[in-house]
N, C-alpha and C positions, 0 to 999 in steps of 0.2 A: 560502636558497634560489633556485636558478637556476629559469631561466623551463620548461626541459623537465622538472622535478621537479615545481613548480607545475602546469602540464598535466595531466601523470598524476593528480594528489591531484583535480585539478577530474573527470578521467574517472571516480576510482575514487567519487567522489562523486556523480556522474550516475548513473554506478549501482544504488549504493545506493538512493539516492530513488528511482530506475523501480522497485524491487524492495519497496520498500515502500509505492509509490504501490501496485502490482498487491497488493500482501497487502492494505494498507485499504481498497480498494475490493472485494477478493472478502469480506472481513470486513463491510464495510457493507450490501452486496446480502444478506448472508445473517442478521444480527444482525434479530431477533426474530420469524425463521419457525418456523414449529412443526411441530416430527419427534413421532413416535411411537418413545418407546422402552422396550421393556419392558410394551407395553400403555396406558402412561401418556399423555397429550399434554404434551411441554411444548413453551416458546419460545427456541431458541439465542438465549446473553446474551454477545456479543462488546465489551459496555461497555469493557469496562477494556481486553481487546486494540487497540482502535480509538485510545481516550485515550492510551495508550503509542505509537502512530505517530504519532498527530499530533502529540504533544511532541517524539517526534524528529525531525519533518519541520522544527516550528519551530526547532529550534536546528540543522538542516539549512540554512535561510533559504527555505523554503518557505512562503508565504501561505495558509496552510488557512483564512482568515478569509470567502475568494470561495467556498469551495465546490471540490472537486475536480472535473473532469471524469474522464470513464468513461478509463482506458489504451485505448491502441491497442491493440489486438488484431490479430492479423494472421489471414489465411487461412489454414488447414490446406496449402493446398498454396503458401503463399507464405511459411509457418515453415522457415527454412535449417537 
């Protein structure tokens, strides 16, 4: 593998990890929130999705044992 190919692969992996981090954060923030559907209150359950994302992030080398910080959201005027 050439150096350029290796760097491009790392950049792709970083983008995938970043997207997974945002998804993980969003699911974790909404997990167990109560919602009313057709007059019945239930709690959203994203535990399976969170578990699968955590496993995939571990495969990509992310240490999830220390917890993940909130991703850096940009302000609307800063979003390019």
